[in-house]
SELOZA-683762 format. One record per residue (C-alpha): residue number from 1; residue in three letters; chain; x, y, z. Coordinates in steps of 0.001 Angstrom, whole numbers, plus 524288, in hexadecimal, padded with zeros to 5 digits. Layout:
% residues N
<n:NUM	res:ALA	chain:A	px:X	py:Y	pz:Z>
...
% end
This chain:
% residues 229
<n:1	res:UNK	chain:A	px:94BDD	py:0555E	pz:CCD4B>
<n:2	res:UNK	chain:A	px:94A5A	py:04F66	pz:CBFEA>
<n:3	res:UNK	chain:A	px:93DFF	py:04862	pz:CBBB2>
<n:4	res:UNK	chain:A	px:94029	py:03E57	pz:CB0DA>
<n:5	res:UNK	chain:A	px:936F5	py:03D21	pz:CA564>
<n:6	res:UNK	chain:A	px:93070	py:02FF0	pz:CA4D4>
<n:7	res:UNK	chain:A	px:92971	py:02946	pz:C9975>
<n:8	res:UNK	chain:A	px:91AA9	py:029FA	pz:C998C>
<n:9	res:UNK	chain:A	px:9161B	py:01C2A	pz:C96F5>
<n:10	res:UNK	chain:A	px:90918	py:02060	pz:C9144>
<n:11	res:UNK	chain:A	px:902D1	py:01FB2	pz:C83BE>
<n:12	res:UNK	chain:A	px:90774	py:02D1F	pz:C7F82>
<n:13	res:UNK	chain:A	px:90110	py:02EAE	pz:C7238>
<n:14	res:UNK	chain:A	px:8FDE7	py:03AE5	pz:C6A9E>
<n:15	res:UNK	chain:A	px:8F6C8	py:03BAC	pz:C5D9B>
<n:16	res:UNK	chain:A	px:8F6DF	py:02CE1	pz:C5D15>
<n:17	res:UNK	chain:A	px:905A3	py:02BB5	pz:C5E06>
<n:18	res:UNK	chain:A	px:90DE3	py:02726	pz:C699A>
<n:19	res:UNK	chain:A	px:91523	py:03205	pz:C707C>
<n:20	res:UNK	chain:A	px:923EE	py:03112	pz:C6E75>
<n:21	res:UNK	chain:A	px:92A9A	py:02B6B	pz:C7A77>
<n:22	res:UNK	chain:A	px:932DC	py:037A2	pz:C7C50>
<n:23	res:UNK	chain:A	px:92650	py:03F85	pz:C7E0C>
<n:24	res:UNK	chain:A	px:91ED2	py:0359A	pz:C8653>
<n:25	res:UNK	chain:A	px:9261C	py:0395F	pz:C92AF>
<n:26	res:UNK	chain:A	px:92243	py:040DA	pz:C9ED1>
<n:27	res:UNK	chain:A	px:92707	py:04476	pz:CAC44>
<n:28	res:UNK	chain:A	px:92487	py:039F2	pz:CB66D>
<n:29	res:UNK	chain:A	px:918F4	py:040AF	pz:CBCCF>
<n:30	res:UNK	chain:A	px:912C4	py:04466	pz:CAFCD>
<n:31	res:UNK	chain:A	px:91447	py:03678	pz:CAAF2>
<n:32	res:UNK	chain:A	px:90CB6	py:0319E	pz:CB6CF>
<n:33	res:UNK	chain:A	px:901EA	py:03B95	pz:CB473>
<n:34	res:UNK	chain:A	px:9014A	py:037BE	pz:CA612>
<n:35	res:UNK	chain:A	px:8FFDA	py:02976	pz:CA9A7>
<n:36	res:UNK	chain:A	px:8F44F	py:02D2A	pz:CB233>
<n:37	res:UNK	chain:A	px:8EE73	py:0358D	pz:CA773>
<n:38	res:UNK	chain:A	px:8F050	py:02AD3	pz:C9D4A>
<n:39	res:UNK	chain:A	px:8E929	py:0211A	pz:CA5F0>
<n:40	res:UNK	chain:A	px:8DDD0	py:02A92	pz:CA77D>
<n:41	res:UNK	chain:A	px:8DD1D	py:02EEA	pz:C9946>
<n:42	res:UNK	chain:A	px:8E2BF	py:023DA	pz:C9116>
<n:43	res:UNK	chain:A	px:8DF0C	py:02A57	pz:C8427>
<n:44	res:UNK	chain:A	px:8E670	py:036CB	pz:C8742>
<n:45	res:UNK	chain:A	px:8F1FA	py:039A7	pz:C7E55>
<n:46	res:UNK	chain:A	px:8FCFA	py:04366	pz:C7F7A>
<n:47	res:UNK	chain:A	px:909F4	py:04735	pz:C7954>
<n:48	res:UNK	chain:A	px:9166F	py:04EB7	pz:C7C6D>
<n:49	res:UNK	chain:A	px:91883	py:04AB5	pz:C8A7F>
<n:50	res:UNK	chain:A	px:9270B	py:04DB0	pz:C89F8>
<n:51	res:UNK	chain:A	px:92F62	py:055DC	pz:C80ED>
<n:52	res:UNK	chain:A	px:93E0E	py:05630	pz:C817B>
<n:53	res:UNK	chain:A	px:945AB	py:062E1	pz:C80A5>
<n:54	res:UNK	chain:A	px:94796	py:0608B	pz:C7213>
<n:55	res:UNK	chain:A	px:93934	py:05D5C	pz:C6FD8>
<n:56	res:UNK	chain:A	px:9349E	py:0699C	pz:C76EE>
<n:57	res:UNK	chain:A	px:93E65	py:071EB	pz:C6F96>
<n:58	res:UNK	chain:A	px:9394A	py:06C77	pz:C62B8>
<n:59	res:UNK	chain:A	px:92B11	py:06E71	pz:C66DF>
<n:60	res:UNK	chain:A	px:92DF5	py:07CB5	pz:C69BB>
<n:61	res:UNK	chain:A	px:934EC	py:07E35	pz:C5CAF>
<n:62	res:UNK	chain:A	px:9295C	py:077F6	pz:C55A5>
<n:63	res:UNK	chain:A	px:92047	py:081A8	pz:C5C52>
<n:64	res:UNK	chain:A	px:928CE	py:08D60	pz:C5906>
<n:65	res:UNK	chain:A	px:929E8	py:08935	pz:C4AC5>
<n:66	res:UNK	chain:A	px:91B6E	py:08658	pz:C4956>
<n:67	res:UNK	chain:A	px:91C20	py:0778E	pz:C483E>
<n:68	res:UNK	chain:A	px:91512	py:07622	pz:C5550>
<n:69	res:UNK	chain:A	px:90930	py:07E80	pz:C587C>
<n:70	res:UNK	chain:A	px:90876	py:07C29	pz:C6727>
<n:71	res:UNK	chain:A	px:9121E	py:083EA	pz:C6F5F>
<n:72	res:UNK	chain:A	px:91E38	py:07CB1	pz:C7402>
<n:73	res:UNK	chain:A	px:927AE	py:083F0	pz:C7CF6>
<n:74	res:UNK	chain:A	px:93673	py:08336	pz:C7BA9>
<n:75	res:UNK	chain:A	px:93D82	py:077E9	pz:C822A>
<n:76	res:UNK	chain:A	px:93D2C	py:079A5	pz:C90D6>
<n:77	res:UNK	chain:A	px:92F5D	py:07EDB	pz:C910B>
<n:78	res:UNK	chain:A	px:92605	py:0734C	pz:C9041>
<n:79	res:UNK	chain:A	px:9213F	py:06941	pz:C9A22>
<n:80	res:UNK	chain:A	px:92229	py:05F60	pz:C8EFF>
<n:81	res:UNK	chain:A	px:930E9	py:05FFC	pz:C90EF>
<n:82	res:UNK	chain:A	px:92F25	py:05B20	pz:C9ECD>
<n:83	res:UNK	chain:A	px:925FD	py:05000	pz:C9B2B>
<n:84	res:UNK	chain:A	px:91AF7	py:0574A	pz:CA1FE>
<n:85	res:UNK	chain:A	px:911E0	py:05ACC	pz:C96C0>
<n:86	res:UNK	chain:A	px:9094B	py:05410	pz:C8CD7>
<n:87	res:UNK	chain:A	px:90163	py:057CF	pz:C80DA>
<n:88	res:UNK	chain:A	px:8F405	py:0515A	pz:C813C>
<n:89	res:UNK	chain:A	px:8EC2D	py:04C9C	pz:C75A4>
<n:90	res:UNK	chain:A	px:8DFD4	py:053CC	pz:C79E1>
<n:91	res:UNK	chain:A	px:8D740	py:04B0C	pz:C717F>
<n:92	res:UNK	chain:A	px:8DA32	py:03FD7	pz:C7AEE>
<n:93	res:UNK	chain:A	px:8D6BE	py:0463E	pz:C8801>
<n:94	res:UNK	chain:A	px:8C870	py:041E9	pz:C87A7>
<n:95	res:UNK	chain:A	px:8C362	py:04E17	pz:C8E8E>
<n:96	res:UNK	chain:A	px:8C33E	py:05CD6	pz:C8D60>
<n:97	res:UNK	chain:A	px:8D028	py:063CD	pz:C8F04>
<n:98	res:UNK	chain:A	px:8CB06	py:06A9E	pz:C9B4F>
<n:99	res:UNK	chain:A	px:8C760	py:05D90	pz:CA14C>
<n:100	res:UNK	chain:A	px:8D498	py:05817	pz:C9D49>
<n:101	res:UNK	chain:A	px:8DB6A	py:0632D	pz:CA473>
<n:102	res:UNK	chain:A	px:8D3D3	py:05FE7	pz:CB0CC>
<n:103	res:UNK	chain:A	px:8D6CB	py:0517D	pz:CAED0>
<n:104	res:UNK	chain:A	px:8E573	py:053C6	pz:CADE4>
<n:105	res:UNK	chain:A	px:8E6DC	py:05D43	pz:CB947>
<n:106	res:UNK	chain:A	px:8E6B7	py:05311	pz:CC43E>
<n:107	res:UNK	chain:A	px:8F147	py:04BB9	pz:CBCC1>
<n:108	res:UNK	chain:A	px:8FA2C	py:057A5	pz:CBD2A>
<n:109	res:UNK	chain:A	px:8F8FA	py:05A99	pz:CAEAC>
<n:110	res:UNK	chain:A	px:8F65D	py:0688B	pz:CAA60>
<n:111	res:UNK	chain:A	px:8F362	py:06F62	pz:C9D68>
<n:112	res:UNK	chain:A	px:8FC02	py:07A0D	pz:C97F6>
<n:113	res:UNK	chain:A	px:8F110	py:082D1	pz:C92D7>
<n:114	res:UNK	chain:A	px:8E7F1	py:08B3D	pz:C9B1B>
<n:115	res:UNK	chain:A	px:8DA9A	py:08681	pz:C967C>
<n:116	res:UNK	chain:A	px:8D5F0	py:07908	pz:C91C6>
<n:117	res:UNK	chain:A	px:8D3C2	py:07CEC	pz:C83AC>
<n:118	res:UNK	chain:A	px:8D757	py:071AD	pz:C7A8C>
<n:119	res:UNK	chain:A	px:8D930	py:07B58	pz:C6F63>
<n:120	res:UNK	chain:A	px:8E448	py:08255	pz:C7678>
<n:121	res:UNK	chain:A	px:8F24C	py:07F69	pz:C72D2>
<n:122	res:UNK	chain:A	px:8F8AA	py:0766C	pz:C7CE0>
<n:123	res:UNK	chain:A	px:8EB51	py:071A5	pz:C81B8>
<n:124	res:UNK	chain:A	px:8F15E	py:0642D	pz:C8044>
<n:125	res:UNK	chain:A	px:8FD1D	py:066F6	pz:C8918>
<n:126	res:UNK	chain:A	px:8FCEE	py:0622A	pz:C9734>
<n:127	res:UNK	chain:A	px:90789	py:06179	pz:CA185>
<n:128	res:UNK	chain:A	px:90B3A	py:05A82	pz:CADFB>
<n:129	res:UNK	chain:A	px:913F8	py:06467	pz:CB4C3>
<n:130	res:UNK	chain:A	px:915E0	py:05D62	pz:CC1AB>
<n:131	res:UNK	chain:A	px:91E21	py:0651E	pz:CCB42>
<n:132	res:UNK	chain:A	px:92195	py:06EB2	pz:CC07C>
<n:133	res:UNK	chain:A	px:913F1	py:07466	pz:CC1DD>
<n:134	res:UNK	chain:A	px:91995	py:07AC4	pz:CCE14>
<n:135	res:UNK	chain:A	px:92380	py:081A3	pz:CC56D>
<n:136	res:UNK	chain:A	px:91890	py:08647	pz:CBC7C>
<n:137	res:UNK	chain:A	px:910EB	py:08B64	pz:CC82C>
<n:138	res:UNK	chain:A	px:91D02	py:091E8	pz:CCDDD>
<n:139	res:UNK	chain:A	px:91F81	py:09971	pz:CC155>
<n:140	res:UNK	chain:A	px:9110B	py:09C90	pz:CBF5B>
<n:141	res:UNK	chain:A	px:9108B	py:0A240	pz:CCD2A>
<n:142	res:UNK	chain:A	px:91A6C	py:0ACAF	pz:CC947>
<n:143	res:UNK	chain:A	px:926C0	py:0A752	pz:CCF84>
<n:144	res:UNK	chain:A	px:92E41	py:0A90E	pz:CC2BE>
<n:145	res:UNK	chain:A	px:92EDB	py:0B405	pz:CB8D2>
<n:146	res:UNK	chain:A	px:92255	py:0B6BD	pz:CB163>
<n:147	res:UNK	chain:A	px:928D8	py:0B33E	pz:CA480>
<n:148	res:UNK	chain:A	px:92BCC	py:0A562	pz:CA916>
<n:149	res:UNK	chain:A	px:9210C	py:09C05	pz:CA523>
<n:150	res:UNK	chain:A	px:91BDD	py:09302	pz:CAFDE>
<n:151	res:UNK	chain:A	px:91A14	py:08868	pz:CA5B1>
<n:152	res:UNK	chain:A	px:927FF	py:08983	pz:CA0E6>
<n:153	res:UNK	chain:A	px:92D36	py:08933	pz:CAECD>
<n:154	res:UNK	chain:A	px:925A6	py:07CA3	pz:CB169>
<n:155	res:UNK	chain:A	px:92AC4	py:076DA	pz:CA4BA>
<n:156	res:UNK	chain:A	px:938DE	py:07A80	pz:CA7CF>
<n:157	res:UNK	chain:A	px:9376D	py:074A4	pz:CB55D>
<n:158	res:UNK	chain:A	px:931ED	py:067E2	pz:CB03A>
<n:159	res:UNK	chain:A	px:93BD2	py:06698	pz:CA539>
<n:160	res:UNK	chain:A	px:94744	py:0692B	pz:CAE3B>
<n:161	res:UNK	chain:A	px:941CA	py:05F12	pz:CB793>
<n:162	res:UNK	chain:A	px:9448B	py:054C3	pz:CAD4D>
<n:163	res:UNK	chain:A	px:95291	py:0591D	pz:CABAD>
<n:164	res:UNK	chain:A	px:94FBE	py:05EC7	pz:C9E3D>
<n:165	res:UNK	chain:A	px:95748	py:06AEB	pz:C9A40>
<n:166	res:UNK	chain:A	px:94FC2	py:077C0	pz:C994A>
<n:167	res:UNK	chain:A	px:95661	py:08226	pz:C910D>
<n:168	res:UNK	chain:A	px:94FDC	py:08DC7	pz:C9782>
<n:169	res:UNK	chain:A	px:95593	py:08C2E	pz:CA532>
<n:170	res:UNK	chain:A	px:96343	py:0908E	pz:CA8EA>
<n:171	res:UNK	chain:A	px:966FA	py:084D3	pz:CB125>
<n:172	res:UNK	chain:A	px:95F76	py:07804	pz:CB099>
<n:173	res:UNK	chain:A	px:962E9	py:073CA	pz:CBE75>
<n:174	res:UNK	chain:A	px:95F63	py:080E7	pz:CC47C>
<n:175	res:UNK	chain:A	px:95286	py:080F0	pz:CBD12>
<n:176	res:UNK	chain:A	px:94F87	py:07342	pz:CC1F5>
<n:177	res:UNK	chain:A	px:95215	py:077DC	pz:CCFDB>
<n:178	res:UNK	chain:A	px:948F6	py:08372	pz:CCDC2>
<n:179	res:UNK	chain:A	px:93E73	py:07A33	pz:CC8DF>
<n:180	res:UNK	chain:A	px:93FF8	py:07190	pz:CD4D1>
<n:181	res:UNK	chain:A	px:93F68	py:07D36	pz:CDE0B>
<n:182	res:UNK	chain:A	px:932CA	py:0823D	pz:CD81B>
<n:183	res:UNK	chain:A	px:92C4E	py:074E7	pz:CD8C5>
<n:184	res:UNK	chain:A	px:93054	py:073C2	pz:CE703>
<n:185	res:UNK	chain:A	px:92A48	py:080DD	pz:CEA79>
<n:186	res:UNK	chain:A	px:935EF	py:08A32	pz:CEA17>
<n:187	res:UNK	chain:A	px:93795	py:096F3	pz:CE29A>
<n:188	res:UNK	chain:A	px:943BD	py:0966D	pz:CD9DE>
<n:189	res:UNK	chain:A	px:93E54	py:09F08	pz:CCF07>
<n:190	res:UNK	chain:A	px:93D31	py:09A94	pz:CC0DA>
<n:191	res:UNK	chain:A	px:942F6	py:08DFA	pz:CBBAD>
<n:192	res:UNK	chain:A	px:94D92	py:09457	pz:CB38F>
<n:193	res:UNK	chain:A	px:95A16	py:08DC3	pz:CB817>
<n:194	res:UNK	chain:A	px:95F37	py:09A63	pz:CBE21>
<n:195	res:UNK	chain:A	px:96315	py:09860	pz:CCC7C>
<n:196	res:UNK	chain:A	px:95EC4	py:0A5D9	pz:CD105>
<n:197	res:UNK	chain:A	px:95BBD	py:0AACA	pz:CDE96>
<n:198	res:UNK	chain:A	px:94E1B	py:0A505	pz:CDF4D>
<n:199	res:UNK	chain:A	px:9530A	py:09796	pz:CDBA1>
<n:200	res:UNK	chain:A	px:95DFC	py:0983B	pz:CE5BA>
<n:201	res:UNK	chain:A	px:95475	py:09CDC	pz:CF031>
<n:202	res:UNK	chain:A	px:94AD9	py:091FC	pz:CECCB>
<n:203	res:UNK	chain:A	px:955BF	py:087FF	pz:CEDB1>
<n:204	res:UNK	chain:A	px:95980	py:08D2D	pz:CFB0B>
<n:205	res:UNK	chain:A	px:94B71	py:08BD4	pz:CFF88>
<n:206	res:UNK	chain:A	px:94B97	py:07DDF	pz:CFA8F>
<n:207	res:UNK	chain:A	px:95818	py:07B22	pz:D0208>
<n:208	res:UNK	chain:A	px:96067	py:0796F	pz:CF5E3>
<n:209	res:UNK	chain:A	px:96A43	py:07FD0	pz:CECDC>
<n:210	res:UNK	chain:A	px:96C2A	py:07DF6	pz:CDE50>
<n:211	res:UNK	chain:A	px:9768C	py:073D7	pz:CE16C>
<n:212	res:UNK	chain:A	px:96DCC	py:06C06	pz:CEA9E>
<n:213	res:UNK	chain:A	px:960B9	py:06E95	pz:CE3EC>
<n:214	res:UNK	chain:A	px:95F2D	py:0614A	pz:CDD73>
<n:215	res:UNK	chain:A	px:961E6	py:059C4	pz:CE9EE>
<n:216	res:UNK	chain:A	px:9587D	py:06245	pz:CF1A2>
<n:217	res:UNK	chain:A	px:94D8C	py:064BF	pz:CE7F3>
<n:218	res:UNK	chain:A	px:94CC8	py:057F2	pz:CE05E>
<n:219	res:UNK	chain:A	px:94845	py:04FB4	pz:CEBFE>
<n:220	res:UNK	chain:A	px:93DFD	py:059F0	pz:CEF40>
<n:221	res:UNK	chain:A	px:938E2	py:059D7	pz:CE164>
<n:222	res:UNK	chain:A	px:93821	py:04B18	pz:CE14F>
<n:223	res:UNK	chain:A	px:93117	py:04AF7	pz:CEE5B>
<n:224	res:UNK	chain:A	px:92794	py:055BA	pz:CEA51>
<n:225	res:UNK	chain:A	px:924C7	py:050A2	pz:CDC8E>
<n:226	res:UNK	chain:A	px:92783	py:041FE	pz:CDD2C>
<n:227	res:UNK	chain:A	px:91EDA	py:03F22	pz:CD171>
<n:228	res:UNK	chain:A	px:9287C	py:04678	pz:CC8A9>
<n:229	res:UNK	chain:A	px:93460	py:03E51	pz:CCC51>
% end
């Protein structure tokens, strides 16, 4: 079920400086989309493709203590931690932000803000959610508690998919199973690592148990989303 991070062999430069190798990484499917985008817009520059747990924790601390103006969530809450986000240098897009949004959509890349206003905080942030968009949609459709953010659920799903620890879930393996079930069309409830009744029922519908989940669900994920593996 795990998707490895792979290096992005692209000229990742921001503010005239090469992007550190530890940050120039992306999930396999995002890396392919970025290669396509780079070929189409060779002057485009971005930063912060990937942040480790420690980097995201520090970014959140910098925000809380006023050293960073743009919001950064706690570790376990950003698509950057899954190698599925990028911060664009908007001065290099060569078109209006609205046109850029339309340009990125067929490539599977989406903005994080509601309207294409370049003066809005996070106007520079774009994501490639892949199959984890299904988790976002599942939560947004009301299948989890109202206080559970669809964005955070998608982030948790994507981070867990890389085998990276997420503090907020009770059991990493159970949460990974819940993520897989949602992406395969079942209804296990929120990705929280708690093997409750909905998760057990969803596993039964999938023909699995917690003990057999990986052997049953992993091949289905790989068949359904081959570009991620």
